[in-house]
N, C-alpha and C positions, 0 to 999 in steps of 0.2 A: 704899623700893620692894618691894611685893610683887609677887610673880607666881603665876600657876597654869595648868598645863597640863594640858588636858582633852581626850580623842578623842572626837568624836561622828561616829557610821559613817563611819570611815576619814579624817575630817579631822580635824586637830590645832587646838585653840582656846588660844591664849594670850593670857590677861588679864593686864595689868600693872594696877597699883593705887599713887598716889602719883606723885612726882616720878621723871622720866627725865632726869636730867643728868649733869654730867660725875661726878660722885660714883657713881652708880647705873648708869650706863651700861655700864660694862663687865660688870656682871651681866646686865642686859637682853641685850648682845649675846652672851656664852657660852648664853644660856637658847635664844635666837634660832637661833644656829646649830647648837644641839645638837638642837633642833625640826627644822629643816632637814634634819638628817642622817638624820633618819626616814624620810624620801622619801615623804611624804602632803601633800595638800593643808593648808595654812595660814591661818588666820584669826587676826588680831592684835586683840584686843578691847581698845580705847584708853578706853572708857568712863570707868575709873578714875581715868586722867591726868588731874593737875591742870596739869601744867609737863612741857614736853620743849624740850629745847634742840638745839642743833646736834649734840652728842654723841650724843643720843637718835635723833635723825633719821637720822645716820651709819649708827647701830647698824641701824637700820630698811631702810636702804638696802643696805647689805650682806648682810642675811639675804634681801631682795628679790633680789639679783642672784644670789645662790648659788642661790635656787629657782630661778630662769628657766633658769639652765644645766642643771639638771637636769628640767627641763620642769614644775617643781612650780607648781599654782596658789596664790598668795599675795595676802592683800586684808585690809586694815584696815576695821575695823567698832567701829560706836557711837563714834566719833572724840567726844572731848569737846569743846565750843566753844575751850576755852584751848589746845588741842592742833592742832584745824584749824585755826585763826589762823595758827600756825608753819609748819605744812606747806604753806597757801596762800601765805605769803609767801617761803617756800624753793622753790615752785612744785611743789612734791613732789604736790599734787592732782594735777598733770597725769601723773605717774608710776604713782603706786599706784591702785588699784582700792580705792574708799573705798565701803562699804556702811553704810546707816543703822543698821542692827543686826546682831548675831550672826547670827540666822535669816536674814536677807537675805544675809548673808555665805556662810553653808553654802549657800544656794541658788545660787550666784553661782559659786562654785568647786566643785561636783560635777559 
């Protein structure tokens, strides 16, 4: 799994690429929590994620909960079809704000 964190007009965009699974979710968790610690709105770009398992979803949930506690906005964007299926099965599509693109996500959290 690769990741990239960029800042776009005061919003952090975390882009993951590859699988977010038991092997890579500790790294994803670390990246997400470090990003939340910066106290800016966050967009998680999942367009490059081909597979996410429950440990990856748990990392997203933990970051989302920490962001909520500090009043930060947090959204998922450009979620790949395979990742969206997992989120739907876990009913996390009811929890997360999911935007069709990063641009839509940026507009939503500003």
